[in-house]
N, C-alpha and C positions, 0 to 999 in steps of 0.2 A: 295509679296505673291508668293512665290515657284510654279515655275510650275509642274507639276504633270506629272511625269515617267511612259512609257506606258512600257510593259512585254519585249520585244523586247530590249528597250535601258537596263534595271537590268540584262541582261543576253549577255550586249555586250557591249565591250568598246572600244578605238579607234583604238585600236588594232584589233579585230576578234572578234567572239563569242568564251564564254566562255568554250561550248560544240562543237562538233561537229557531225552530223551523222555519222554511222559508213559505214564504206565503205566494201563490198562483197569482199574480197579476194582471187582469181581463183588463186594457185598455181600451177605452171607448175611443170610437171615430171623433174625430173634430172639422170642424172647418173655421178659417179663415183667417189671418194677414201669415200669421206664421209660421201656421201648417199649407202656407201654399209656398210659402220660402221654402221652409224642411223639403214639398215634391219639388221645386228647380231647383233643388242642391242638390238631390239626391240622384236623378235625373244627370243632372251633371258630372256629378264626382264617378259614377256607374257605367254611365256612359263614357269618357275617358279612361276609366279603372279597364273597361272592356274589349275595347276598337283601336284603344293609342297602337295597340301589335302593331293595325293591318296598317297605319299610317306608315305613306313609302316615304323617300329622301334620296332624289340623286347624287353622290357620292362619288360618281367617276364607274368608268370601267373597272373591274373588277373587286370593285367595297359593295359594302353589305348596304343596302339599300334602305334596310327598316330604319324608322324614323329615330323609335328609342329602341338601345339596344343595350345587351350586358353580352359580349361577347367574352364568358371564361377561355375556349381551345388560344383565342387570340390575343387576351388579356387586355382587352377594348371596356370600354365604355363611352357610347356613344350616343348624344341626345341635339340631333335634329345635327345646326350646325356643329358643334361641340364633339369634338373627340378628346376623352382623355388616355392617358398610362398608366404603367400601375405607380409610374416617380411623380403621379401627379396625386396622390392619394389626399393632398390636403385640402384639392377642391370640394372633397365628402366633407373633411374635418370643418371647414365653411359655411357648408350649408345645414351641417347639424347644428354650427351654434345659432347659423340664420334659425331658422327651425323654431330653436329655444330662445329668441329671442323675442322672435315674434309670438310667442306664445303668453309671455310676459305682455306682452302689448296690447294683446288680445284684450286677454285678462282682466289688467288694469282701467281696462274702455267699458270690458261687457262681461265681465262675470268668465261663464266656463261656456265662450261662444262656440269653443272648440268640440267642445262633449258635446252640447245640443244639436250641434249641426250636420260634424265637418269628421266628426269620428267616423272610422270604419266600423265600429265594434254599434256605435247609434244607426248610420245610414244602413250595415246589413240588420240587425234588430229591428227597424220600423221597414223594411222591405216582408221580411219576414214576419211581422205582425200586419201587415197589408192582405199578403195574402192569406194568413189565418182567418181576419175576417171578412174573404170574399169569396172560404169554400164553409167556413163553419158560423160563420153568420156573427154579430157585433155585440157587447160584451154581455147583453142580459140574456140573448141567446145561448150565449155559450158558458155562462156562468147555470141558466137549467139543463142545459144538457149534461155538464160536467154534476148534476146532482142527482137526475136517473140515471136510472141501467142503460150500458151498451144495447143498443139495435142495431140492425142488418146495413140502417143507412145511419148512422151515428160514428160505424165502422168505416165504411167507403167514403165519408170526408173524411177523416184522418187519414184515410190510407192514398187517399190526393191527395190532401195538406202535405202531409209530411214526404212524398212524391217530387212534388215543385220545390218540396224545402232543399232535395236532396238532386235532383237539378240544377236549382240556385249556386249550391254548394258546388256540387261538379264545376259548375261552366267557370267560378271562381275559384278554383283551383287551377281549372286547366287556360283560365288569362294568364295567371301569374309565371309557369313555365313560358307563355310563350315569347314573350320577355329577357329569356335567354337562347333564343333562339331566330333564327327563320321563323317568324309566324304561320304565313301559306303551309311549306313547305312543313314543318311539325304538325300542323295540322289534318294535313293528309295521311304522317308517317302516323298519326299517334292513330289515325283514325280506321290505318292496314295494318297496325301493329304492328309498326314498323320502327316506334320511336326507341328509344333509349331505356335503357329501366329504370334509370335515375329520374325519367321523367312524369312515371305512370305511379312511381313512390314518393314523389310527390306530389301531385293530382292528388293521390290519395291520403297523404298527409291537410292536407288542405281544405280536400271537402270533408275531411272530416270536426278537423277544428272549424271552418265555417258553420257548420252543420249543430255542433254540439256549442258552440256559443250566442251563436242568435237565432237556435229554436228553442236552444234548453235554459242553456247559464241567463243569457239576457243583464238585467240588470244588478246581477248577480257579480258581473264580472265588472261594473261601475260602484260598486259597495265594496270588493272584496279584495279584488284584484287590480285594480288599477291606480299605480301610486298616485299621478295626476291629480285627483281632489284634494290630497289631503300636499302636494308639494303646493298649490293654488291659493290653498289659505294662508298659507303663512307669505304669499306673494300680493294677498290682496291688503286693499287699504277701504276705509272708510267713504271712498270715494267713486269708487269702483259702480258699476249700475251692474246690480243682478236681478231676477227676479222678486218683487217682494208683493206679497199680502200688505197692502197697506191698513194697519190695523186701525189709524187716526180713522178714517171711516169703515170702515167693517162690524165698528164694533159698539157697543153689544151687538151679537147676533139677533133677531126675531125675523120671523116671517112675516109676507109683504102681510094680509092683514095685520098682525097686529104692529107691524111694523107702522104702517097707517094712522091703525087706532092711540101710538106714542103720539106722533108726530102732530097731530090735531088736540092733542093735548100740550104742543108746544116743550115739549122733550126730544133731546135727541134720543134715534135709534139709529141702527148701525146701518151699511149698505145687505154687505152681508147674511143672506137670506138663508145659511147650510143649509143649503140645494149639491154638495161634494162634488156638481159638476168637474172641479177642479182637481177631489181625488180622482176621478173616472177615470178621466183621461189621460192621468200622468204616465208614461213609460213606467216606472218604478214604483210607484203605490205608493208615492209622500202624499203628505197633506206640507201645500203650501204656505197654509194659515200657522204653523205652527214656526215658522220660522226657517231662516235657514239651516239646511240639513249636507248631509255629506251621500243622500241618495238622488238630491238634485242634480238633475243634469243642465237642466234652463233652461229645456230646448221651447216653450214656451208660450204650448202649450194649453195650459193653462188660463194663461194670455184671453186665450180661444173661445177659451169655453166658460168662464166670468163675463168677458163684453158682451156672447153672445146671451147667460140669463140677465144682465146688467140693462138691455135691450129689450127681452120681455116686457119688464119689469120697471119699464119706463126712469133707472137708476138710468145715472152720468156711466158712460164704460171706464175701464183704468181700472177697477178699484184695486186688481193685478196686474202688476208690468212691469219696468226695468226702471227701477230708484234705485239710492240705496239711504245708510242710515240716518245718513246729515238731515234728509229732505223728509223725512220719517220726523224727527225731530223739530225740525224746524216750521213744519204745521202745524203740531201738537202747539208750539210756541205760539203759533199764529205769522210766523214771518213766510217771507212768498219762497217756491225752490229756485235752487243756485245750482249746477252744474257743469263741473269740472272736468272737459278733458284735456283739454291742451292744462298740463300741472309738471311737476320736474320729476314726476317720474314716470308718465306717459312721453316726456321732453327725450328724459334719458333712454327708451329703450326703442324712441327711433332714427337717437341722436347715434346708438350705436349701433341701429337693421344699417340704417343708413352709410354708417363707417363699413362694415363689416360686405357691405354688399358694392361700395368704391372698393375695396384691396381686389377680394375678387375680380371687378369687372379688368381695375386692371392689371391684376396678376396675367387672366384670361387674353387680356391685348394684348400684352409686352412677349407673351411667352414664348422661349424659343421652340422652333419648328425643326431646328436641327443641334443634337447634342453631344456629347461625350465622354466618356467613362473612361478612367488610366487602372490598371493594376498594376504593379511590378512580382516580379516574379520573386516566387520565397526560394529556390533552391534548383540551382545556385540565383543570388540575390547581386552577384557579378563573373566577368571574365575576364579575365588578364590572356590574350590572346598571344600567337610565337611572332609577332612582329611590339608585341608591349605595348600596343591598345589594349583599353578597356570597353568592356562591349556589356548593357546593362539589354534585360528582355522585357517585355510590357505587353500587356493582351490591352486592348485598344477596342470599345464600343461604342461604336458609332448607332443616334439613332433618326433617322429620319422619320417625321411624323406631315408628310407631306405623301400627295395622291400622284406621287410621279416620281423615275427616276432620276436622279442628279450625281453629278460627276463634281467630287469633292477633291482635293487637294491640298496632302498633312506636309506641316512642317514642323521644326521640332528645333527649341527654342533652348538653354539651357547650359553644359560644356561647346567650353572652345574648339569649332572644329567640327565638330558633330553633323554625321550622315545616321540615316536614317533608313533604314532597309524593311519591307515588306516581304515574309511569309505565307508565300499562297494565293497571293491577288494575282493577275496582272496589272499593272502598271499602264494607264495611257498616257505616260512619256516619262522616257527610263532615265531623266538627273531630277526630276520634283515628282514624289508620289503621288499620282492620282487613280482614284479609282473611281469603280461607278456605287452607287447605294441604289437597292433597290426599295420603289416606291412604299410606305408606311410599314419599314421593316425595324426592326435590330438587325447590326451585321459586329460579328467581330473578328478579329484579324488582333495575331504575332506580329511584335515590331520589334525592333533590333537595332540603337542605337550605340555606334563603337564614335569614341571621340579617342584620341591624341596620351599617353598619360604622360603626365605633368606630375614631379615629386610637390610643386609648392599651388599642388590646388586641393582645396579641401576632401574630408574624407567621402563628405553627401554636398552635391550641388543642385539648385532646385530646377528640375528640367520641364517645362512647357510643352506639352502638344496641341496644335490650332492645327484648324478644320477649317476652310477655307468652299463655301458653293463658287463654281467656276462661276455660277449664268448668272443667280441674283447677289452676290455676295453674301450672304450669308456666312457668319462664324461660329465659330462655338473653340473653344480650350478647359481640357486638363492640366491639372499638377501634379508632378510627381519626384520624386528622389533621382539623380544619377550616381550612382556611389562607390566608392572604390573596394576593390574584393579584400 
């Protein structure tokens, strides 16, 4: 008879538990080159995100003047001088491909650069950490306060911290909805409670997600939720630069005094003094000296902390730095360091990025601003008139992507002696159908094509509708079939 298995035995094996409770991370403030880079990038990224909806771009009378706008009611996407229609969704596919290739190239050159400097989770979490340190103090102060009892002063600081977090999260959600409507108008409507209910719903959802992800989950998002660390691990190679502890220099670890005594005897002592400053400043709480780890977002803050310590103990900086496994092995073997940013992998990625950019640029520059689509009537497909002629009905859809009205002429090629008649629209001329297309609109027209009956004619004949801008000479065409009853 099998022995019953307890719940504790189900979640543990001989190597330890399958999961571990989260330990709160208290990142210590640090200054240095990489910290400065992160501050600047944070300012740029947040500035663009929060202020871009208020940038204006003149597109002419009657057109929206917001530089970046996702206009769902009118089914348009505006990005400065670019205006995309639903039929041009392939541009977004190209942007996604381009973003993926750029991530691959960044990973091949410098590891998780995206994670450490540009990822929204990193940027907002970094901002929340800064607020936390400003209100509650740095690492040691926070650890000491959390270990002690709750006081009125500590409670007040926590309330202030969470209030600031909520304000940041609220404005983050509010800025997002501004990309979907005229920003100044929507801000006024939100303030006076006249905005659509869906706007308040989205702001509430994004406020909650930002507050929870950046304020509470923090490094848990990077370690457990984000798929990119696992994907990039399969895409990297031995030449990629990653934040690395140079154990060939650092080991064996010992204190400054002991290292001095060992070196005075002519023996080797590592530069690492085991101060744990690299661990204290890490936003995910890992020890970079343990080697490559899933939790390392490669933000470079441990480099700044280690360089500061090395400077104080009069040792060469760079004990932790961007390096690769090959150079570690070469230094151990007494060889010179070698860096290969230009190699097959990076050349292929760069070439693909250039190719995708070229294709998208060509498609954008050569895109037609006048288009036509045709749909044949289904019931009835064809009609025989009393005088014997055959008539087919079609629905033509015209797309005028320019910001002004234009006069177009409609011609038909196909059956011999075919005549075209437009229903429900006044033609500028009686002999050749000419109509006015409104600016930046889609126009649908019903047309009838009539041709004499010919016993020798095929059951189905291709018919081509051509539309020509009288003023600019732009033309477009669409083909369907003219069928016999």
